[in-house]
C-alpha positions as a printed Julia matrix, in Angstrom:
455×3 Matrix{Float64}:
 -37.17   4.04  -30.27
 -36.17   4.55  -33.92
 -32.63   4.8   -35.25
 -32.69   8.63  -35.54
 -33.84   8.97  -31.92
 -31.14   6.59  -30.73
 -28.43   8.56  -32.55
 -29.73  11.81  -31.05
 -29.83  10.22  -27.6
 -26.31   8.84  -27.93
 -24.89  12.2   -28.94
 -26.58  13.92  -26.0
 -25.42  11.28  -23.56
 -21.77  12.3   -23.35
 -22.64  15.47  -21.48
 -24.67  13.57  -18.89
 -22.28  10.91  -17.66
 -20.82  10.96  -14.18
 -17.53   9.44  -15.21
 -16.77  10.88  -18.65
 -13.73  13.15  -18.75
 -14.7   16.68  -19.73
 -13.41  18.06  -23.02
 -11.32  20.66  -21.2
  -7.89  19.1   -21.1
  -7.11  18.77  -24.78
  -7.81  15.97  -27.2
  -6.44  12.59  -26.22
  -4.81  12.29  -29.65
  -2.8   15.39  -28.83
  -2.31  15.03  -25.09
  -1.44  11.38  -24.55
   1.91  10.91  -22.91
   4.19   7.92  -22.6
   4.46   5.83  -19.47
   8.05   4.98  -20.35
  10.18   5.26  -17.25
   7.11   5.06  -15.05
   7.77   5.14  -11.35
   6.92   2.11   -9.24
   5.6    2.82   -5.76
   5.13   0.05   -3.22
   2.67   1.92   -1.0
  -0.65   3.72   -1.41
  -1.35   7.35   -0.54
  -4.36   9.56   -1.16
  -4.87  13.26   -0.59
  -8.47  14.46   -0.29
  -9.06  18.15   -0.8
 -12.19  19.59    0.84
 -12.91  22.75   -1.09
 -15.15  25.19    0.79
 -16.85  27.39   -1.77
 -17.53  30.98   -0.89
 -14.63  31.87    1.38
 -15.01  30.23    4.79
 -14.72  32.45    7.86
 -11.85  30.39    9.24
 -10.69  33.26   11.46
 -13.72  32.58   13.65
 -12.54  29.03   14.4
  -9.37  29.9    16.34
 -10.5   32.32   19.03
  -8.17  33.54   21.82
  -9.24  32.39   25.26
  -6.51  33.89   27.45
  -5.47  37.4    28.51
  -7.09  40.29   26.7
  -7.28  38.41   23.42
 -10.89  37.4    23.85
 -11.94  40.93   24.78
 -10.28  42.34   21.65
 -12.02  39.67   19.56
 -15.39  40.4    21.19
 -15.05  44.15   20.64
 -14.25  43.66   16.95
 -16.76  40.92   16.16
 -19.51  42.45   18.34
 -22.79  40.51   18.08
 -21.17  37.88   15.81
 -18.66  36.93   18.51
 -19.07  33.48   20.06
 -19.76  33.88   23.8
 -16.74  32.87   25.84
 -18.84  30.31   27.71
 -19.54  28.59   24.36
 -15.89  28.03   23.45
 -14.24  24.61   23.67
 -10.54  24.68   24.43
  -8.08  23.32   21.89
  -5.68  21.31   24.08
  -2.2   22.74   24.5
  -3.09  26.07   22.9
  -4.4   29.48   23.91
  -7.32  29.13   21.53
 -10.81  27.75   21.58
 -13.4   26.93   18.96
 -17.17  27.48   18.98
 -19.15  24.64   20.51
 -20.79  23.88   17.16
 -17.3   22.76   16.04
 -17.09  20.06   18.72
 -16.18  17.4    16.15
 -13.25  19.51   14.96
 -12.07  19.89   18.55
 -12.4   16.12   19.03
 -10.18  15.52   16.01
  -7.68  18.17   17.13
  -7.47  16.98   20.73
  -7.14  13.33   19.66
  -4.18  14.17   17.41
  -5.97  13.68   14.09
  -6.18  17.32   12.94
  -3.93  20.37   12.9
  -4.32  23.91   11.63
  -1.99  25.98    9.49
  -2.62  29.62   10.26
  -2.99  32.5     7.85
  -2.34  31.06    4.39
  -3.12  32.76    1.1
  -1.91  33.6    -2.41
   1.31  35.66   -2.33
   3.69  36.88   -5.01
   6.54  37.11   -2.5
   6.85  37.2     1.29
   4.85  40.37    1.86
   4.59  42.97    4.61
   2.17  45.81    5.14
   4.93  48.35    4.49
   5.76  46.73    1.14
   2.15  47.06    0.03
   1.91  50.65    1.22
   5.0   51.48   -0.83
   3.92  49.52   -3.9
   0.53  47.84   -4.05
   1.55  45.8    -7.12
   3.27  43.34   -4.78
  -0.23  42.08   -3.94
  -1.74  39.35   -6.11
  -4.36  40.51   -8.56
  -8.01  40.39   -7.59
  -7.66  39.73   -3.86
 -11.21  39.07   -2.69
 -12.46  37.83   -6.06
 -14.12  34.42   -5.76
 -13.23  33.13   -9.23
  -9.67  34.45   -9.35
  -8.78  33.37   -5.84
 -10.22  29.89   -6.45
  -7.96  29.55   -9.48
  -4.92  30.75   -7.5
  -5.58  28.33   -4.66
  -6.24  25.34   -6.89
  -3.27  26.05   -9.15
  -1.0   27.08   -6.24
   0.03  30.22   -8.08
  -0.88  33.89   -8.37
  -2.0   33.52  -11.97
  -5.77  34.2   -12.21
  -5.74  32.58  -15.66
  -3.94  29.37  -14.7
  -5.18  26.31  -16.55
  -3.66  23.48  -14.5
  -4.36  22.32  -10.97
  -1.56  21.31   -8.64
  -3.34  18.07   -7.68
  -3.24  16.8   -11.26
   0.3   18.05  -11.78
   1.77  16.18   -8.81
   0.34  12.96  -10.21
   1.85  13.68  -13.61
   5.28  14.39  -12.16
   5.31  10.98  -10.45
   4.96   9.49  -13.96
   2.91   6.53  -12.82
   1.73   3.84  -15.25
  -1.43   4.62  -17.21
  -4.52   3.01  -15.67
  -8.09   2.37  -16.8
  -9.45   4.83  -14.23
  -7.37   8.01  -13.86
  -6.27   8.78  -10.32
  -7.21  12.49  -10.42
 -10.83  12.2    -9.31
 -13.48  14.84   -8.71
 -16.67  14.04   -6.86
 -18.21  17.42   -7.62
 -17.98  18.92  -11.12
 -14.59  19.23  -12.84
 -12.62  21.8   -10.85
  -9.16  23.08  -11.71
  -7.41  21.23   -8.87
  -7.84  17.8   -10.45
  -7.13  18.68  -14.06
  -4.17  19.65  -16.21
  -3.55  20.09  -19.9
  -2.62  16.4   -20.1
  -5.09  15.01  -17.57
  -8.73  16.1   -17.48
 -10.56  15.47  -14.21
 -12.13  12.05  -13.89
 -15.59  12.83  -12.52
 -17.51  10.25  -10.52
 -21.12  10.59   -9.45
 -20.93  10.25   -5.65
 -24.38   8.67   -5.55
 -23.19   5.76   -7.65
 -21.24   5.08  -10.82
 -23.34   5.89  -13.84
 -22.93   4.96  -17.44
 -24.22   7.11  -20.28
 -27.6    7.43  -18.66
 -29.56   7.85  -21.86
 -28.54   4.32  -22.82
 -30.1    2.85  -19.7
 -33.52   1.19  -20.09
 -36.29   3.78  -19.86
 -38.87   1.23  -18.71
 -38.54  -2.34  -17.42
 -37.88  -4.54  -20.42
 -37.14  -1.61  -22.73
 -33.43  -2.04  -23.28
 -31.68   0.01  -25.94
 -29.52  -1.57  -28.59
 -25.99  -1.13  -27.25
 -24.55  -2.97  -30.23
 -26.0   -0.28  -32.46
 -24.54   2.4   -30.21
 -21.09   0.79  -30.43
 -21.41   0.52  -34.22
 -22.22   4.23  -34.41
 -19.18   5.17  -32.34
 -16.86   2.89  -34.32
 -17.96   4.23  -37.69
 -15.24   5.85  -39.81
 -15.03   9.6   -39.23
 -12.77  12.07  -40.98
 -13.05  15.12  -38.68
 -10.72  14.97  -35.7
 -13.33  16.24  -33.24
 -15.85  13.62  -34.39
 -13.31  10.83  -33.89
 -12.36  12.15  -30.47
 -16.0   12.44  -29.39
 -16.73   8.85  -30.38
 -13.55   7.62  -28.7
 -14.55   9.28  -25.46
 -18.03   7.8   -25.58
 -16.58   4.3   -25.91
 -13.98   4.95  -23.23
 -16.69   6.19  -20.86
 -18.62   2.95  -21.21
 -15.5    0.88  -20.55
 -14.39   3.03  -17.6
 -17.81   3.01  -15.99
 -18.17  -0.75  -16.35
 -14.71  -1.33  -14.87
 -15.21   1.06  -11.96
 -18.6   -0.47  -11.19
 -17.1   -3.96  -11.14
 -14.38  -2.84   -8.7
 -16.75  -0.99   -6.37
 -19.07  -3.99   -6.22
 -16.44  -5.54   -3.95
 -16.09  -2.44   -1.74
 -18.63  -2.14    1.05
 -20.79   0.82    1.91
 -19.74   2.6     5.16
 -19.88   0.44    8.26
 -19.94   3.51   10.52
 -22.74   5.97   11.13
 -22.5    9.32    9.42
 -24.54  12.09   11.07
 -28.2   12.62   10.34
 -27.7   15.98    8.69
 -30.43  18.58    8.25
 -28.12  20.87    6.3
 -28.51  20.42    2.55
 -24.87  21.31    1.84
 -23.8   18.86    4.53
 -25.85  16.11    2.9
 -24.11  16.76   -0.42
 -20.7   16.65    1.26
 -21.57  13.47    3.12
 -22.47  11.67   -0.1
 -19.14  12.68   -1.6
 -17.16  11.55    1.47
 -18.84   8.14    1.49
 -17.87   7.58   -2.13
 -14.36   8.93   -1.5
 -13.84   6.31    1.24
 -14.85   3.53   -1.15
 -12.59   4.84   -3.93
  -9.65   5.03   -1.52
 -10.2    1.44   -0.38
 -10.41   0.45   -4.05
  -7.09   2.15   -4.87
  -5.04  -1.11   -5.06
  -7.63  -2.73   -7.33
  -7.66   0.41   -9.48
  -3.85   0.3    -9.61
  -3.65   3.71   -7.91
  -0.56   3.9    -5.71
  -1.38   7.61   -5.55
  -4.8    9.23   -5.7
  -5.95  12.84   -5.69
  -9.63  13.29   -4.78
 -11.67  16.46   -4.53
 -14.88  16.94   -2.57
 -16.77  20.18   -2.28
 -19.05  22.03    0.13
 -20.75  25.31   -0.73
 -22.57  28.28    0.86
 -19.69  29.85    2.83
 -20.12  33.32    1.29
 -21.56  34.7     4.51
 -22.09  38.4     3.84
 -25.33  38.35    5.78
 -27.06  36.2     8.38
 -23.73  34.61    9.3
 -24.86  33.77   12.81
 -27.87  31.98   11.32
 -26.15  29.92    8.63
 -22.47  29.46    9.49
 -22.9   27.38   12.69
 -24.99  24.82   10.83
 -22.52  24.7     7.92
 -19.5   24.24   10.17
 -21.24  21.67   12.34
 -22.12  19.68    9.21
 -18.6   20.04    7.84
 -16.8   18.71   10.9
 -19.3   16.06   11.99
 -19.1   14.57    8.5
 -15.31  14.8     8.47
 -15.14  13.08   11.86
 -17.36  10.29   10.46
 -15.19  10.09    7.34
 -12.09   9.64    9.49
 -13.84   6.84   11.44
 -14.92   5.29    8.13
 -11.31   5.18    6.92
 -10.18   3.7    10.23
 -12.86   1.01   10.12
 -11.73   0.08    6.62
  -8.12  -0.09    7.82
  -6.9    2.46    5.26
  -6.59   5.58    7.42
  -2.78   5.45    7.57
  -2.54   6.34    3.88
  -4.96   9.29    3.68
  -4.53  12.99    4.4
  -7.56  15.27    4.1
  -7.05  19.02    3.84
  -9.0   22.21    3.22
  -8.91  25.08    0.78
 -11.21  28.05    0.28
 -10.97  31.19   -1.83
  -9.97  33.34    1.14
 -10.49  33.87    4.82
 -12.97  36.55    5.74
 -12.43  39.88    7.42
 -12.11  40.05   11.23
 -14.46  43.02   11.05
 -18.17  42.63   10.37
 -20.59  44.17    7.89
 -23.86  44.27    9.85
 -24.79  40.57   10.05
 -21.87  38.98    8.26
 -18.23  39.27    7.21
 -16.63  40.44    4.0
 -14.13  38.89    1.59
 -10.68  38.7     3.15
  -7.24  37.43    2.16
  -5.36  35.11    4.53
  -7.2   32.28    6.3
  -6.65  29.11    8.34
  -6.6   25.65    6.77
  -6.59  22.19    8.32
  -4.81  18.92    7.72
  -6.65  15.83    8.97
  -5.76  12.15    9.11
  -3.86   9.42   10.89
  -0.53  10.43    9.24
  -0.98  14.01   10.49
   0.96  15.12   13.54
  -2.22  16.51   15.02
  -3.13  18.82   17.86
  -1.0   21.71   16.6
  -1.44  25.17   15.16
   1.39  25.91   12.74
   2.29  29.55   12.42
   1.13  32.61   14.32
  -2.6   33.23   14.58
  -3.28  36.9    13.65
  -4.72  39.14   16.32
  -8.27  40.42   16.0
  -6.91  43.93   15.62
  -6.97  45.93   12.39
  -4.17  48.22   13.62
  -1.4   45.61   13.58
   1.27  45.17   10.9
  -0.43  41.88    9.93
  -3.56  43.7     8.75
  -4.01  45.74    5.58
  -7.16  47.71    6.37
  -9.29  44.73    7.42
  -7.47  42.05    5.41
  -5.14  39.56    7.06
  -1.84  39.57    5.12
  -0.9   35.88    4.72
   2.16  34.58    6.55
   2.41  31.51    4.32
   1.88  31.16    0.58
  -0.35  28.57   -1.01
   2.83  27.03   -2.49
   4.34  26.53    0.98
   1.13  24.88    2.17
   0.69  22.65   -0.87
   4.36  21.65   -1.14
   4.21  19.98    2.28
   1.48  17.71    0.93
   3.42  17.08   -2.28
   6.48  16.08   -0.26
   4.43  13.61    1.8
   3.05  12.28   -1.48
   6.57  11.33   -2.54
   7.7   14.07   -4.9
  11.38  14.94   -5.01
  12.7   18.45   -4.54
  13.1   18.95   -8.29
   9.59  17.68   -8.97
   8.15  20.0    -6.32
   9.97  22.91   -7.93
   8.38  22.02  -11.25
   4.87  21.91   -9.79
   5.38  25.1    -7.74
   7.84  27.28   -9.7
   7.3   30.26   -7.39
   8.15  28.27   -4.25
  11.77  29.37   -4.52
  10.68  32.89   -3.58
   9.69  31.65   -0.13
  11.34  29.82    2.74
  11.04  26.06    2.36
   8.9   25.63    5.47
   8.31  22.18    6.9
   5.27  22.6     9.12
   6.18  19.41   10.95
   2.71  18.02   10.46
   3.42  15.2     8.01
   5.97  12.37    8.11
   8.78  12.29    5.58
   8.32  15.99    4.97
  11.75  17.12    6.05
């Protein structure tokens, strides 16, 4: 390979690395911040967000099993309703879940998982009458995938928000700067794990990669890394050129360091499911890497970590009965294995896993699927979770109630109320939480009672 080809390859490489920080959070020369006054924490905690792309039909996971509730559900859901004989009871509740969610029920009944009912983006505590009198009290773009994803991941009602609440809670703790940032994405660079000061740190879940175009193309054909370093260290006048070269060098250093740490962290010692669902396979790979990164947290000097994993294909407008059972079975069997993996590693007491999705779906159907909704159910999972509970009131499957606007479930809890419980468990003070979630003051400060030290 000649010098011109190497330069071209090196310049193309930055966009192909699994661990390089995307150029979305501002230049490091402009966005670096001081670690003066950094907070020292003596324990380790990690939150793992499972983002379910497409708007998961979470309403179909908490199905009434007593009185006339099931009949009302069956009449509304028609051929998409789970037969009553195929429901598994959630202990201590009046609700059951479809039998393809057996792993979720196992986690719930063993005290490792709880649900928070009917959460969504809200400007203020909102009633049906308020909306009927003035529809501007609703957030903008309810039912829009992109806008609702931004609102959920920023914990706001701003469809143009540029900072994720996961990255912001790390910043507010003002922890010492580390080689590997603690805001980690295992699937792309979503808003949740980035802020204006802290771009997402992306890790390839299949294994830490360096700038892959610098790897040998054939056995014995190694590229001249010294030449690559010389190119990056060359004097450059333009600010963007200097920043680009700096990030290339930092990527090499970060990847080498992370690889050296993970060499001492074992692959899973538990069996994850043999999964025929492609989306489940992708999720499983991410969860396996997440478990290793969490075990590595002390070696990475991460007293706090924020990790995002992702699962797609939940936009079930059609063929819901064909696709959704497989997706949900894959989701919860892999999460059950992930929980066992953490327990086997002896790190489960410091991890809380939770869900987000753009919206719940409508209780009504559109032929063979469900439409974009508003409020939906979300879970908290982990050893620290006070499991086996459903926080809040599960909406009826009835479009005539005051909890329904047409066929949209009006959320009882805001995203800020949901997220602030996790931030409190993470160790943020009241003033720090108010800074991350400035609209929280519009709502009751609800402690769901599902996490320790959250009162």
